[in-house]
Structure formats: structure tokens, C-alpha cells
C-alpha positions in Angstrom: 0.0 0.0 0.0 1.2 3.4 -0.9 2.0 5.7 2.1 1.0 9.3 1.9 3.7 11.9 2.4 1.8 13.2 5.4 1.7 9.9 7.1 5.4 9.3 6.3 6.4 12.6 7.8 4.3 11.9 10.9 6.0 8.6 11.3 9.5 10.2 11.0 8.6 13.0 13.4 7.3 10.5 15.9 10.4 8.4 15.6 12.6 11.5 16.2 10.6 12.8 19.1 10.5 9.4 20.8 14.3 9.1 20.7 15.6 8.6 24.2 19.4 8.5 24.3 22.0 11.0 23.1 24.2 8.4 21.3 21.2 7.6 19.1 20.7 11.2 18.2 24.4 11.7 17.4 24.8 8.6 15.2 21.4 8.1 13.6 20.1 11.6 12.9 21.5 14.3 10.6 21.8 18.0 10.6 18.3 19.6 10.2 16.5 16.7 11.7 14.5 17.1 14.9 15.5 15.1 18.0 14.4 14.9 21.6 17.2 14.3 24.1 17.2 13.9 27.9 20.2 14.0 30.2 22.0 15.9 33.0 23.2 19.4 32.4 27.0 19.5 33.0 27.9 23.2 32.4 26.9 26.7 33.3 27.5 30.3 32.1 31.3 29.8 32.3 30.9 28.2 28.9 28.6 30.9 27.6 25.0 30.3 26.6 25.8 26.8 25.3 24.9 24.1 27.8 26.2 20.5 27.6 23.9 17.6 28.3 25.1 14.0 29.1 23.3 10.7 29.7 24.6 7.2 30.2 25.4 6.9 26.5 27.0 10.2 25.2 27.0 14.0 25.5 25.8 16.8 23.2 25.8 20.6 23.1 22.6 22.6 23.5 22.5 26.0 21.8 19.4 28.3 22.2 20.7 31.0 19.8 20.2 33.7 22.5 19.3 34.0 26.1 17.7 30.9 27.4 14.8 32.8 29.0 13.9 34.9 25.9 11.4 32.3 24.8 10.2 31.5 28.3 12.5 28.5 28.8 14.3 27.9 32.0 18.0 28.7 32.3 19.6 25.2 32.7 22.0 24.7 35.6 24.5 22.0 36.3 22.7 19.0 37.9 19.4 19.7 36.1 17.8 16.7 34.4 16.6 18.3 31.2 14.6 17.3 28.1 15.1 19.4 24.9 13.5 19.1 21.5 15.1 20.9 18.6 16.9 20.5 15.2 20.4 19.2 15.0 23.0 21.7 13.7 26.7 21.9 13.3 29.0 24.8 14.2 32.6 24.4 13.1 32.5 20.6 13.7 30.5 20.8 17.0 27.2 18.9 16.9 24.4 20.9 18.6 20.7 20.8 19.4 19.4 24.2 18.3 19.1 27.0 17.6 16.4 26.1 15.1 13.2 24.2 15.8 13.4 24.3 19.6 9.9 23.4 20.8 10.6 22.1 24.3 13.0 22.8 27.1 11.8 21.1 30.2 13.6 20.8 33.6 12.5 17.5 35.0 14.5 17.7 38.3 17.4 19.6 39.8 20.3 18.9 42.1 21.3 15.6 40.4 24.8 14.3 40.6 26.9 15.0 37.5 28.1 12.1 35.4 31.4 10.7 36.5 34.4 12.0 34.5 36.0 9.5 32.3 39.8 9.3 32.4 41.4 9.7 29.0 44.6 10.9 27.4 44.8 14.0 25.1 45.1 11.8 22.0 41.8 10.1 22.8 39.7 13.3 22.5 37.5 12.6 19.5 33.9 12.5 18.1 33.0 9.7 20.4 33.8 11.8 23.5 32.4 15.1 22.2 30.1 16.7 24.8 31.2 14.4 27.7 33.0 15.2 31.0 36.5 13.8 31.0 39.7 14.2 33.0 43.4 14.0 32.1 46.0 13.1 34.7 49.2 14.9 35.3 48.8 17.6 32.6 51.4 20.3 32.2 50.6 23.6 30.5 53.1 24.9 27.9 52.6 28.4 29.1 52.1 27.6 32.8 52.6 30.6 35.1 51.1 33.1 32.7 47.8 35.0 33.1 44.7 33.4 31.5 43.0 35.5 28.9 39.5 35.0 27.6 38.6 33.6 24.1 42.0 32.0 24.1 43.5 28.5 23.8 46.3 27.1 26.0 48.4 24.0 25.1 49.2 21.2 27.5 50.8 17.8 27.4 50.1 14.6 29.3 51.1 10.9 28.7 53.4 12.1 25.9 50.5 13.6 24.0 49.4 17.2 23.3 46.1 18.9 23.7 44.5 22.3 24.2 42.0 23.9 26.4 39.7 26.8 25.4 38.7 29.6 27.9 35.8 31.9 27.0 35.7 35.6 28.1 33.0 34.9 30.6 34.8 32.0 32.4 35.9 32.7 36.0 39.4 31.5 35.0 40.1 34.7 33.1 42.6 36.7 35.0 43.9 33.8 37.1 47.4 32.3 36.7 47.6 29.2 34.6 49.0 26.5 36.8 52.8 25.9 36.3 53.0 22.4 37.8 51.1 19.2 37.1 47.3 19.2 37.3 44.5 16.8 37.0 42.6 18.5 34.2 38.8 18.2 34.0 36.4 19.6 31.4 34.0 18.9 28.6 35.2 17.8 25.2 34.3 20.2 22.4 35.4 20.9 18.8 36.3 23.9 16.7 37.4 23.2 13.2 36.6 24.8 9.8 36.7 21.4 8.0 34.2 19.6 10.2 36.6 17.1 11.9 39.5 17.3 14.3 40.2 20.4 16.3 39.1 18.8 19.6 39.6 20.8 22.7 38.8 20.6 26.4 36.5 23.2 28.0 37.3 23.7 31.7 34.2 24.9 33.6 36.1 27.0 36.2 39.0 26.8 38.6 37.7 23.6 40.1 38.6 21.8 36.8 42.3 22.6 37.2 43.4 20.5 40.2 47.1 20.8 41.2 48.7 17.5 42.2 51.3 19.1 44.5 50.8 20.5 48.0 52.7 23.7 47.0 52.0 25.7 43.8 52.8 29.0 42.2 50.1 31.5 42.9 51.5 34.3 40.6 53.4 34.3 37.4 57.2 34.9 37.6 58.1 38.6 37.3 61.4 40.1 36.3 62.4 43.4 38.0 65.4 45.6 38.7 66.8 44.9 35.2 70.4 46.2 34.6 73.2 45.4 32.2 74.6 42.8 34.7 71.7 41.6 36.9 68.0 41.2 37.4 65.6 39.8 40.0 63.0 37.1 39.6 60.0 37.3 41.8 57.1 34.8 42.4 54.7 33.7 45.1 53.5 30.3 46.3 50.3 29.3 48.1 52.2 27.8 51.1 55.6 28.5 52.6 58.6 27.2 50.6 62.2 27.9 49.8 63.5 29.7 46.7 65.4 28.2 43.9 66.4 29.6 40.5 68.1 27.5 37.9 69.5 29.5 35.0 72.0 29.6 32.1 72.6 30.8 28.5 70.7 27.9 27.1 67.6 25.8 28.1 70.1 23.3 29.6 70.5 25.9 32.4 73.5 24.7 34.5 73.7 27.3 37.2 71.6 27.5 40.4 70.8 29.8 43.3 69.2 28.4 46.4 67.7 30.4 49.3 66.4 28.2 52.2 64.1 31.0 53.3 60.6 29.4 53.7 58.5 32.3 52.4 55.4 33.0 50.5 56.8 35.8 48.4 60.1 34.9 46.7 62.9 37.1 45.3 66.2 35.8 43.9 68.8 38.1 42.4 70.9 36.9 39.4 74.2 38.8 39.2 77.4 39.0 37.2 75.5 38.6 33.9 76.5 39.9 30.4 74.9 43.0 28.9 72.4 42.6 26.0 72.1 38.9 26.6 69.2 36.5 26.9 69.3 34.1 29.8 67.0 31.1 30.5 65.7 30.4 33.9 63.1 28.5 35.9 62.0 29.1 39.5 61.3 26.3 42.0 60.0 26.2 45.5 60.0 23.2 47.9 57.8 22.5 50.9 58.5 19.2 52.6 58.4 16.4 50.1 56.4 18.5 47.5 57.7 21.0 45.0 56.5 23.3 42.3 58.4 24.7 39.3 57.8 27.2 36.5 58.5 26.3 32.9 61.8 27.5 31.5 61.5 31.1 30.4 63.9 33.6 28.7 64.9 36.9 30.3 67.1 39.7 28.9 69.6 42.1 30.5 69.9 45.7 29.5 72.0 46.2 26.4 74.8 48.7 25.8 73.1 49.9 22.6 72.2 53.5 21.8 68.6 52.8 22.9 66.9 55.1 20.5 63.2 54.9 19.7 62.0 56.7 16.5 58.4 56.8 15.5 57.2 57.8 12.0 53.8 58.2 10.5 52.4 57.9 6.9 49.7 60.6 7.2 49.0 63.9 8.8 50.1 64.7 12.4 49.2 67.7 14.5 52.3 69.3 15.9 50.3 71.8 17.9 49.9 69.3 20.7 53.7 68.5 20.8 55.2 68.7 24.2 58.8 67.3 23.8 59.5 66.9 20.1 57.4 67.2 16.9 56.2 64.0 15.3 57.3 63.3 11.7 55.0 62.6 8.8 57.0 60.7 6.2 54.2 60.3 3.7 55.4 58.8 0.4 58.9 58.8 1.8 58.2 56.0 4.3 59.5 53.4 2.0 62.8 55.3 1.7 63.2 55.4 5.4 62.6 51.7 5.7 65.1 51.1 2.9 67.6 53.3 4.6 67.5 51.2 7.8 67.8 48.1 5.7 70.9 49.7 4.3 72.6 50.1 7.7 72.9 46.3 8.2 76.3 45.0 7.6 76.0 41.3 8.7 72.4 40.0 9.1 68.8 40.9 8.3 65.7 39.0 9.4 62.5 40.1 7.7 59.0 38.8 8.5 56.6 40.5 6.2 52.9 39.8 5.6 53.2 41.2 2.1 55.9 42.9 -0.1 55.3 45.0 -3.1 57.5 48.2 -3.1 60.4 48.8 -5.4 62.5 50.9 -2.9 62.4 48.2 -0.2 63.0 45.5 -2.8 66.1 47.4 -4.1 67.4 47.9 -0.6 67.1 44.2 0.1 69.0 43.4 -3.1 71.7 45.9 -2.3 72.1 44.3 1.2 72.5 40.9 -0.4 75.1 42.3 -2.9 77.0 43.8 0.0 77.3 40.3 1.7 74.6 40.7 4.3 72.9 37.4 5.2 69.2 38.0 4.6 66.5 35.6 5.7 62.8 36.2 4.8 59.5 34.8 6.1 56.3 35.5 4.2 52.6 34.7 4.4 51.8 32.0 1.8 48.2 33.3 1.2 49.4 36.6 -0.4 50.7 37.4 -3.8 54.1 38.7 -2.4 54.7 40.2 -5.8 57.9 42.0 -4.6 59.6 38.7 -3.9 60.0 38.1 -7.6 62.3 41.2 -7.8 64.6 39.9 -5.0 67.9 38.1 -5.7 67.1 34.3 -5.9 69.9 33.6 -3.4 67.8 34.9 -0.6 66.1 32.0 1.3 62.4 32.5 1.8 60.1 30.5 4.1 56.3 30.6 3.8 53.6 30.0 6.3 51.2 27.9 4.3 48.5 26.5 6.6 45.9 29.1 5.4 44.6 29.9 9.0 43.4 33.4 9.7 45.6 36.1 8.3 48.5 33.8 8.9 52.0 35.3 9.2 50.8 38.8 9.8 54.1 40.3 11.2 55.8 43.4 9.6 59.2 43.5 11.2 62.8 43.7 10.3 65.8 42.9 12.5 69.2 44.2 11.7 72.6 43.1 13.0 71.3 41.6 16.2 74.7 40.6 17.4 76.2 44.1 17.2 75.4 46.3 20.1 75.9 49.5 18.2 74.0 48.7 15.0 71.3 46.4 16.2 67.8 47.6 15.4 64.2 46.4 15.2 61.7 48.0 12.7 58.1 47.2 13.3 54.6 48.8 13.5 51.4 48.5 11.5 52.7 49.1 8.0 52.9 46.3 5.4 55.7 46.7 2.9 53.4 47.5 0.1 53.0 50.8 -1.8 49.4 51.2 -0.8 50.0 50.7 2.9 53.1 53.0 2.8 51.7 55.8 0.6 47.9 55.9 1.1 46.8 54.3 4.4 47.3 55.8 7.9 50.1 53.7 9.5 52.9 53.9 11.9 56.5 52.7 11.9 58.7 52.5 15.0 62.4 51.7 14.9 64.3 50.7 18.1 68.0 50.6 18.4 68.5 48.0 21.1 70.4 44.7 21.0 68.4 42.9 23.6 65.2 43.6 21.7 66.7 42.6 18.4 67.9 39.3 19.8 64.4 38.6 21.1 62.9 39.3 17.7 65.5 37.0 16.1 64.5 34.2 18.5 60.9 34.6 17.3 62.0 34.7 13.7 64.0 31.5 14.2 61.1 29.6 15.8 59.1 30.3 12.6 62.2 29.6 10.5 62.8 26.3 12.2 66.6 26.8 12.6 69.3 29.3 13.5 71.0 28.8 10.1 70.7 30.4 6.7 68.4 27.6 5.4 64.9 27.2 6.9 63.9 23.8 8.4 60.2 23.3 7.6 60.1 20.1 9.8 61.0 22.2 12.9 59.2 25.4 11.9 56.4 26.6 14.2 53.7 29.0 13.3 50.5 30.2 15.0 49.3 28.1 18.0 52.2 25.7 17.6 54.7 28.3 18.8 56.0 28.5 22.4 56.8 31.4 24.8 60.3 31.7 23.5 61.2 35.4 24.0 61.8 37.8 26.9 59.0 40.1 27.8 60.6 43.0 29.6 63.3 45.4 28.4 64.8 48.7 29.5 65.6 50.7 26.4 67.0 54.2 26.7 65.9 54.2 30.3 62.3 53.4 29.4 60.5 50.1 30.2 59.4 48.2 27.1 57.4 45.0 26.9 57.3 42.6 23.9 54.5 40.2 23.0 54.2 37.7 20.2 50.8 36.2 19.2 49.3 33.8 19.7 51.3 32.4 22.6 52.2 35.4 24.8 48.8 36.7 25.9 48.9 39.9 23.9 45.2 40.8 24.7 46.0 40.6 28.4 48.8 43.1 27.9 46.4 45.4 26.0 43.8 45.0 28.8 46.5 45.9 31.4 47.3 49.1 29.4 43.6 50.1 29.1 42.9 49.4 32.8 46.0 51.5 33.9 44.4 54.7 32.5 44.1 57.5 35.0 43.7 60.6 32.7 43.2 60.0 29.0 43.0 57.1 26.6 43.1 57.2 22.8 43.0 54.4 20.2 43.2 53.9 16.4 42.5 50.5 15.1 41.7 48.7 11.8 39.7 45.9 13.5 38.2 46.0 17.0 36.1 42.9 17.7 37.2 41.7 21.1 34.4 42.1 23.7 36.8 42.1 26.6 38.8 45.1 25.1 35.5 46.9 24.4 34.3 46.4 27.9 37.6 47.7 29.3 37.4 50.9 27.2 33.8 51.3 28.4 34.9 50.8 32.0 37.7 53.4 31.6 35.1 55.8 30.2 32.9 55.3 33.3 35.5 57.1 35.4 34.8 60.8 36.2 38.4 61.5 35.1 38.7 59.7 31.7 37.1 60.4 28.4 38.3 57.7 25.9 38.5 58.8 22.2 39.0 56.5 19.3 38.9 55.9 15.6 38.0 52.6 13.8 38.1 51.4 10.2 36.0 48.3 10.3 33.2 50.0 12.3 30.4 48.1 10.5 32.0 44.7 10.2 30.6 41.6 11.9 31.5 41.5 15.6 32.7 45.1 15.7 32.7 46.8 19.0 31.8 50.2 17.4 28.1 50.2 18.2 28.6 49.0 21.7 31.1 51.8 22.4 28.8 54.4 20.9 25.9 53.1 22.9 28.0 53.4 26.1 28.8 57.0 25.3 32.4 56.5 24.2 33.6 59.1 21.7 34.6 56.8 18.8 34.5 57.7 15.2 34.2 55.6 12.0 36.9 55.9 9.3 34.7 54.2 6.8 34.4 56.2 3.5 37.5 58.4 4.3 40.5 58.2 1.9 42.9 55.4 2.7 42.4 52.5 5.1 43.0 53.3 8.7 45.5 50.5 9.3 46.8 51.4 12.8 46.7 49.0 15.8 47.7 51.4 18.6 46.4 52.9 21.8 47.8 55.7 24.0 47.5 55.8 27.7 47.9 59.0 29.8 49.9 60.9 27.3 49.2 64.2 29.2 50.6 63.3 32.5 54.2 62.2 32.9 53.7 61.0 36.5 51.0 58.5 35.3 53.2 56.2 33.2 52.4 57.4 29.6 52.2 54.3 27.4 51.8 53.3 23.8 50.8 49.9 22.5 51.6 49.3 18.9 52.5 46.6 16.4 50.8 44.3 13.9 48.1 42.9 16.3 44.6 43.9 15.5 42.1 43.9 18.4 40.6 40.6 17.3 40.3 37.0 18.4 42.1 35.8 15.2 45.1 38.0 16.1 45.0 36.6 19.7 44.7 32.9 18.9 45.8 32.2 15.3 48.0 34.7 13.6 51.7 35.4 14.0 51.8 39.0 15.4 54.1 41.2 17.3 53.3 44.0 19.8 55.3 46.5 21.7 54.2 48.2 24.9 56.3 51.3 25.4 56.3 53.2 28.6 57.7 56.5 27.5 56.3 60.1 27.7 58.0 61.2 24.4 56.7 58.3 22.4 53.2 58.7 23.9 53.1 62.3 22.8 54.4 61.5 19.3 51.6 59.0 18.8 49.1 61.5 20.3 50.2 64.0 17.6 49.4 61.4 15.0 46.0 60.6 16.7 45.1 64.3 16.8 46.1 64.7 13.1 44.0 61.6 12.2 40.9 63.0 13.8 41.5 66.4 12.3 41.6 64.8 8.9 38.3 63.0 9.7 36.7 66.3 10.4 35.4 65.6 13.9 36.6 68.8 15.5 39.4 67.4 17.4 41.3 70.6 17.4 39.9 71.3 20.8 42.4 68.7 22.1 45.2 71.2 21.4 43.7 73.6 23.9 43.2 71.0 26.6 46.8 70.1 27.1 48.3 70.1 30.6 49.1 73.6 31.7 50.5 72.5 35.1 51.7 69.5 36.9 50.7 68.4 40.4 53.0 66.5 42.7 53.2 64.4 44.8 50.2 62.4 43.7 49.0 60.7 45.9 49.4 63.6 48.4 49.1 64.1 52.1 49.0 67.6 53.6 50.2 69.7 50.7 50.8 69.6 46.9 53.2 71.6 44.6 51.9 73.2 41.5 54.3 73.6 38.6 53.1 75.7 35.7 54.3 74.7 32.2 53.1 77.9 30.4 54.3 81.3 31.7 51.2 83.0 30.3 49.0 80.9 32.6 50.3 82.5 35.8 47.4 84.1 37.7 44.8 81.4 36.9 42.9 79.4 39.5 43.5 75.9 40.6 40.1 74.3 41.4 39.6 71.0 43.2 36.3 69.1 43.1 35.2 66.1 45.1 33.7 62.9 43.5 30.3 64.5 43.5 31.5 67.5 41.5 31.4 70.0 44.5 34.2 72.6 44.6 36.2 72.1 47.7 39.2 74.4 47.0 39.9 77.4 44.8 43.4 79.0 44.9 45.1 81.4 42.5 48.5 80.3 41.3 50.8 83.4 41.1 54.2 81.8 40.4 55.7 79.1 38.2 56.0 76.8 41.3 53.6 77.2 44.3 52.6 75.0 47.2 48.9 74.5 48.1 47.8 73.3 51.5 45.3 70.4 51.3 45.5 69.1 54.9 41.9 70.0 55.6 40.6 67.7 52.8 39.3 64.2 53.6 41.1 61.2 52.1 39.7 60.4 48.6 39.8 61.1 44.9 39.5 64.7 43.7 39.4 66.3 40.3 42.0 69.1 39.8 41.7 71.7 37.1 44.0 74.6 36.4 42.6 77.2 34.1 41.2 75.6 30.9 43.6 72.6 31.2 42.5 69.0 31.0 41.2 67.9 34.5 43.6 65.8 36.5 42.9 63.1 39.1 44.4 63.8 42.5 44.5 61.2 45.3 44.5 62.5 48.8 45.6 60.0 51.5 
């Protein structure tokens, strides 16, 4: 008998809706089909809006597409026994129920015990375990001792096999220190892959899923301080009392040791009699009874004997009216000649990592260097045309990143004569070595004359190159997430602290967050791409302060995931560069350029403010703590906004007219006027409510003001029409 289509569809629907176990749904139903699954919820909001469901047969992800309660459904909690009916879908390899066709979300009971975690090895994570709770014994994180950032992956090894965890922005683990020693690692097996298979990762649900196996553990990351040409300190903390060990040397074999049997929580060990401009490798250890904890081996640099210059150049307009120390330089169409000139200073070695090359001046400079006997090594992104490479002498070895992930090898840096303290330099910034990026687009270039920094960049280059020789070793080459933390982070260059971060291993987003969160007075940014929610939230939080008015410019304001609308809605003064000549290609921010006592800082490099830059691409970022550099970039920022026609000239009149010190203060402050014509104007202090609590006329270039009558707290100080300044009274 012929079956009608209606009856057939009813039979199929009934079969689907009567389905009882998750394994059946995973194996016998396809994407777009409706299933009903019942099990125990094993995750909460630490994994976002996705919930994981597990029964005695398998596990699966549940995705409502938005807030669980928007359609009147309950918000599932761990331990809930839940029935859900919806269509199967797939997101980058992860099988899910939802977001389409959800007709039922029913909590049957609550407070149930979670399924027991199955013990596996990293190599056993596969489709059969997707959605299930598992644990891995004695796991060691590659980047243990670093701070956990959101929307980021972290590599680990156990049982001789490698794996990764993924931590979302909203996970409570964000901001905590990634354990340095062995842990029993728990979590839910998930998947993220563009081709639909592989890419298995473990999702820890919080700090309880990272269980140290030792009675003593590192509670902070290792910090390097008091850096000189011949010494530095290493500092760390442990969760219980222990002694202090440092093993160190010129290679990862270490070989030297310092032991302090001090039994403390906060540890400091000084390494002395070191060589200038040299990279040392070290790990810290602490012992308590029969247990011990140790960091992974990390590189650290001494101060070099190089000139220590830092020179910033810009491709488009600057506004010298806001200059305070020196006028910023616009190179315009001469930017390529400047880059070529620095290439020409190299006498022995050049390492070039360039996302793209298509500029005759730079090509000619590279050829001339080769002709002069300079050993030139070149790394390129394999997804690009790299038209300029065809013009380079064929003797130059070139190594391509070819995996096709993200933007790939997105660096734009050059290292010259890293082994010569006088000539060593690093050239980096946002500028690709193409005529369009150099001549048309707003970009920045910064050149640093420092051997320690140059040697650090060369280490990164050689990790991608796969060897320290002239010929690359593809079998040993590492790109993207395969890389390690292989470079020092802290430098003193020309007396100024500088930090260096390479993506995706070094936690660049965390460094940018630290910079934003350090803002006390003013914050400015100019970015091509800005899609990180955590960075957007940090800018909004900075803007919530009475004393800070963030200002920014963005190119990809209307792109998917852009933070532009969220910033505008929060009242942040941010402007779209869309439709304006040239592509705003910068990736910089400026912190407290107006106040030398508040650590003026610039963050710049190749790293867009995106998750792809954080987790996939090869990128480099400098964090420069220097008043002069901050003001140079601020001149560029002011010029950028002037060119966009948003009336930013007002910034020129709001520069600091006086300095207040000390800050924090006790009974009195000193006012130092920076402009003779401002003598006679009033200093006004307001409390947090905006009420004026002090008015005093300033009649000399330096004048003391008594504030002993004021209560402890934060005040807003304004002199004349200058930018308001935060004053802390103790």
C-alpha cells in the first residue's frame, strides 16, 4: 500500500521525538532533523549560553541561539535533568541541538549528581567523547605561570600527547594564573574546526577543573624586576611556605643554580654577574616538605649597551600643535625610503618577517644588502601574492607559512645586526611593505636601536624559520598556535620600560587590557579591527571614570562583531573611518599621554584587536612606557581625527598647563606651571560629587597649596582651561 507523504512525515517525526538516548541522536540523525534528548546538564554560564547535556550513552551541546529565557525557557543549571526538543545543527564541527526548531525545554528535576568524569589521554579526544565530561591526569601547560585571557587556547601535554583547552571571556578562570605544575585536568570535550573534523579541545568549567597535584603551587606568574646590564631579580609567590630556587643559564640546559632556604610565600632571587644585552634562560622552584613546584623555563634579557633610540614615523597627517617634547614626523610617500635606509645600515644580518611585499624601494634595498654580503632571511605569508619577492635576488632564502589559517604570518618586522650592540635595530609597526600601505593608508613605523630587543625578535623569527642557520627547516618550523613562549617580555631601552609580546602564545590581549585598565587621565586608540568584547568592555569601563574620556577611531566599524556600536551606545567618543580616503590600518592605543607622572604608554605593532590575532596569527606587539613616544603618537592621533573632520582641534587647547606632585598627596601639593602665560589662573579642586572644595590662585611658576583639611579620597583638579587631572589625597 502506498504511504502518503503526510503519514510518512508523521512517522518520521514521531520516531525522532520518541528518541531517548543521546548516542542515538548523534549517530542516527543528521543536521536539520528534529530530536528529543534527555540528560543531566553539566555546564553553566562559564561556557557561555551553550549548555552541555550528558546521559549514560553520550554527550551533546545545546544552543538556544540567544538568552535561554527569551522564549520562556528555564536557564539550565548543572545538575538539572533536562529534556530538549530541537533540530540538529553543526558549528565548526561541533554537533548541537538548536538554535532552530526548539519546541521544548523542560527541567524534570534539579540537584542531580553530574556524570562521573572518564579518564582519557589527550590523544583520545575525538567525536565519540564530544560533549562528555573527562579528565586527564598529570597535565602540564606549555605556558604555565602566565595569566589566563578570555577567548583563548592554551596548550598542554600529558602521557606524551598534546592537547589544548579553550577559555571563554566569561569564564571565571580569566585573570587567574595558569598552573605551572602538574594538574588533573577536567572539562567537557568540544570541537572547533573549519573542515568539520579534528580540532578537539577541552573546555574547563572553572578553577575547580584545574586541580594541582602538589601541596605547593605557584600563585603568581614569575616577574622580572630591577633589570640592569649585569643583573635582574626574579619574583614569584607560592600558596604555602617554601624555599626559593632559581636554575639559569645561557641555554635551556641551564646549568647554574641559586638556592635560598628561606621558607617564604613571596620569593625574590637576584641573578648577578651577567652579560649585557644577553638572553638568559631560567626557571624558579619552591620546595615545601616532600612536595615542590616549578615554573617552565623562560627567557629573560639584561639591559644592552646599545644607543637605545626609539624613533616613531607616520604615513599621514600629524598635529604638531599638541607636541610637548618633540614634533612628530610625517613621512608620507617617503616612508619606503626610510625603511630602505634602515635596511641599508645592516652589515652582517637581516631577518625580515613580512605579511606582504610590493614596493620597489624596499626590494632594491634588500637586493643591495645581499650584494654587500649581508645574510638576509625572509619569512612570508603564503596566502598573499608577495609580488615583490620576484624582484629579489634568488639567493635569498624564503620560508612561507602555508596553513591558510586566519591572516597567517601577519608580522611586519625587520631585525638588523642583532649581534652588534651599536648597529642592532628592530623596525616594526602596523605598516605592510606595500606601496598602498606605505603611501595611502594611515600607518605607523617604529624603529628601536637595542640589541636585547633585536635578539628577542630574532628568537621569534627562528622559531618560525625552524633553525638558527641560513636555510629554513620546515620540519622544525612553528607558526601560530604551535609556537611557544620563547622570548623575553621585559626590556629597559634608553631608560624606558618596554614590553614585547608575540601572538598567539604570549597573551597579547591581556597586555592590551592591562594598558587600558591602567588609564588614569586619558585614553586614545586607532584600530583597523576591533572585535574583542573584553577590550571593548575595558574601554567602556575606563570611560565610566569621572576623570577619563576615551577617544578612538576605527576602520571596520560596520564589520561583523565590531565593538563600534557597543562603544557608541556606552557614550564612548569613537569615530568611524569608513568612507574616508585610505584604510585606517593602525593598531595602537595611547594611555595618559598628558601626565608624565602617570606612566604614559603606547601599545603598537601588527596585532589587530581581534580573536584571530590573539589565537591564530603570527603577530608582534610593543608596549612602550615613555612620555615622548606617547606624545608622538598623540600628535598622530590628533592629526588623524582632524583629517576625519570631527573637531578634534579642541584637544590642542586642553593640554596640561600645570603638573601636580606628589600624587597621591598628604597635607600639601606643589603646582608647577608649564606655560608662563597661565600665571594668575585658578586651581580648582572638586570632590567625587563635583562639588568645589578648594579654589586657589597660582601666582608663580611653582607654588605650594595646603590640602591638609581635605578628607582622604579622589579629587578632580583643574587649572585654568587645562585637562582635568585626578588627585588622590591620603
